[in-house]
N, C-alpha and C positions, 0 to 999 in steps of 0.2 A: 350554590346556584347551578344552573344547567350549563356549566362551562366545560364539561367533558362530553365526549361523544357517546351517544347511546343508540342502540339499534332501533330502527323503526320496522314495524311488522310489514307495512305495505310494500316496501321495495328493498328492505334490508339495507337502507342507506343510513348515514350517520348525520346527525344535526347537533347544533349547539345553541345556546341562548343568543349568542351574537348573530346567528342567522336571522333571528326575529328582530333584534334591535337594529341591525343594519338596514332592514327593510322598513323601519319605523312602524313596526307592528306591536300591538299588545299581545300578551300570551296568557291564556288560562291553562295552567298546568294542574291536572287533576290526578291525584293518587287514588288507587283502589286496591283493596286487599288481595283478591285472588281472581284469576280467570275461572271459568266453569262454576261460578257461584250463582247466587240467586238475585242479589240486589245489583251487583256490578253490571250485568248485561243490560239492565233497564236504563241505567245511566248512560252507558256508552251509546246505545241506540238512540236515546233521546237527544243527546248533544250532536250526534252525527246527522240526525234528520234535520236539524236546524243549523247546520254548520255554515250555510251561506249567510245567515243572519249575522253571524260573527265576522266572517271573512270579508264580505262585500259591504255590509252596512256599518261595520264598526272597526274595520281593519284590525281584527283580533283573531289570532290563531288559537286553536284548541288542541290539546294533546293529553292523552291518558298515559299513566305510567304505573307499573306494578313490578314486583320482584320476580315475576314469572320469566322464563326464558323466552327468547324470540321464537323458538319452535313451538312452544306451548301457545303463545299468542297467535301465531300463524294458523295453527289448527283450530283454535277457538273462533277466529274470524271466518274461517272457511266453512265451519259447521252451520247448519240451518238453525232457525229458531226452535224448531221442534226437537232438535238434538241438543239444545242448551247452548248453542253457539250464538254468534253475532249476526250471521247471515250476510257478511260482506260489507262492513261499514267503511267510511272514507276518512274518519278521523284517525290521526296517527296514534299508534300504540307503542309506547316506549318500554323496552325491556331493561329493567334495573336489577338484573340477576346478581350483580356484585354488590348490591345494596348501597352503593356510594351516593346515588342521587337522593334516595329517601333519607339516608343518614345526614347528608348535607342540609336538607330542608328540615331536619328534626322531626320526621314523622315515621321513622322506622321503629317497629316493635321488635326489639332485639331478640327476645325469647322465642318469638314465633317466626321471625324472619320475613315478616310481611309489613306493608306500609299501612298507615292509618287512612281512613277515608277523609282526605284533606284536599282542599282546593286553594290555589294561589292565583291571584291576578297580578301580573307583572307588567309594568309600563314599558314604553319603548326605550327608556334609559336603563332598563334592567333592574329596576327597583320594585320590590314587593309592596303593593299598595293595599292588598286585602288578603286575609287568610282565614279560612274556616275549617274546622275539624268536626266531623259528625261521628256519632256512634256507628259502629261497624254495620249495623242493621238498618240504618236510616240513610236513604238516598238524598242527593242534592236536587235543587230545583233549577231548571234552565232559565226560567223567568227571573228568578232572584239573581242568578249570576249575571244576566244581562242588565238588570236594574243597577247593580253595584257598579258594573263596568260603565254604564251610561252616566252614573253619578260622578265617577272619577274623571271621565272625559269632560263632563260639564264643568267640574271644579277647575280643571286645568285650563280650560278654554276661557271661562268667564271670571274665575277667581271668586266664585260665590259658593257658599255651603249649601248642602242639600238636607232639608229637614226630614222628619220621619215619613216613611212611605212615599218618598219622592220618586217620581217616574219621569221618563223622558218627555219633555214638553212642559213640565211644571216649572214654576218660578223658583229661583234660589233665594238665598239670604245673603245680603251684603255683610259678610263677617267683618271686614275692615272698617266699615262705617259704624257698625254697632259696637265694636270694641274700642272705638276712639272715645277717650274720656276728656271732657272739657272742664277746666277748673280743678280745684283741690278735691281730693277724694274724701268723702265724709265717712270716717271710720267710727262706727257706733260704739259707745262705751257701755258698760254695764251700769245699772241704776246706781249702785253704790259708788262706782268710780266717778259718775257724774255728780252725785250729791255730796261727796266728801269735801271738795273745795268750797262749795256753797255753805255747808254746815260749819266749816272752819272759819269762814268769814263771819258767820253769825256768832261763833264763840269768841271772836276777837274783841267783843265788848261794845259793838255798835248799838245793839238793842238790849244789852244787859249791863249790869254793873261790872266794875273792874274785876278781873280774875283774882284780885287780892282777897276778895271776900269769897273764899272757896266754898263755903257752906251755905250761901244765901244767893237768891236772885231777887230782882226788883219786885216789890209788892208781894213777896212770898216769904214763907217760913223757911227754916233750914231744910236742906235735903237730907233724907234719911236713907241709909244703906243697911243691908243685913250684914251678918258676920262674914259673908263671902265677898262683900264689896259690891253686890248687885243693887241696883236702884229700887227703892221701895216706893218713892213718891215724895210729895211735900207733906210737911207736918200739918197738924190741925190748925195752926195759926195762920194758914193762908187766908188772905183777906176776902177772896171771892168764895161763894158757896160752891161746894163740889158739883161737878157735872159728869154725866156718863160719857165715857169715851169708847164704849164697846157695847156689844149686845148682851143684855141681861139673860140669865138662864131662863129659857122658855119663852122669851119675847121674840117677836117677829120683826121689830124695827128698832134701830138705835135712837130714835127720836120719839117724842110724844106727839101723837096725831092731833091732840086737842090743843096743844100750845106750840105753834111753830116758833115762837120766840125763844123756846128753850133750846133750840138748835145752837150748837157751838158757833161762835162768831169766827169768821176767817182770821181775824187778827188776835184771837184769844191766845193766851200764852201756851206754848208747847213745851214739853219737857226737854228743852235744849239748855245745857248747863255749861258752865265754864270748864275748859279742859283741865285735865290733871296730868301728872306724869305717868299715871297708870294707863297703859294702852288698852288693857282688857276692859277697864271701866269706860274708856272713851268709846270703844266699839259697842258696848252695851247701850250707852247713851245715844249713839248714832242710830242703832237699830230701833230703839223706842221712839226716837224723834221721827224716823221715817214712818213707823206704824201710826204715830199720832197724826202726822200730816195726811196720811191716806184716810184715816177715819174722819178728820176734819173736812176733807174734800167730799167724802161720801155723805156726811151729814148736811153739808151745805147744798149738795145736789138734791137730796131728799127734801130739804126745806123749800127750795125753789120749785120743785115739782108740786109740793103740797100747796104752796101759795098760788101757783098757777091754776091748780084744780079749784081752789076756793074762789078765785076771781072769776073763773068760768061759770061756777054755780051762781055767783052773785049777779053776774050780768044776764 
């Protein structure tokens, strides 16, 4: 922090951060790489020209700092614009020739001995509230610095947040009211986690025969598996005629457009079987059951759409 004394160009006096906090002032501390450069004088002159907008309208001081000596900064300020100087600005210029200030703020480029193009907004309690670091060849915006400062003051005064592109005079957002949660929090589960207990209850035997008949289900033939234990389907002894549960190769619809009755009934049997001790087989059954349910829902929706279309034509 600016807790050590540093020379000011204007009067060669010494100041500290406490000088601003005791006056209940905000501080915008701006680091720049070098005096007698190209981008830096444009920034210093711009902030100096609008210094009253910070001091009197916002109770905010502005100070620039670099690793140049106080003698270098004095000569730079005394030189005219045509000579590459500042032409006599009123904003304080801090000499950080011992690199302590820029090192404390973490913006010192050790190899070059210069500070980065950084900007800090410090509140009256001495707390950093905003920090930006630009590329060495990209200058800062006075308007943006004021906008951020106004947003911070607004937040402290009214306790509301400032949305994107907020400007002084705009409405804020009541963060406390919006973050208040009433009732239990609804934590969404994945589809498998949601379906697992429901399928387990179905396997319990409420809609099928006892799990003792491991190879059969009601009104069905034995279940057939391949050598790897994967489900192949029901045997040909199934009492009901086979029905399509998927899209045939080359077909555009899983149902027959000429016979809506051929659509699978919502209560038709699905390949949900009694559980076994084989967890891999259970996972396979669950996956196929979910796929079957999705196909049944799709076929029922298509049937309703077809029936509605036919009724519309008949009327």
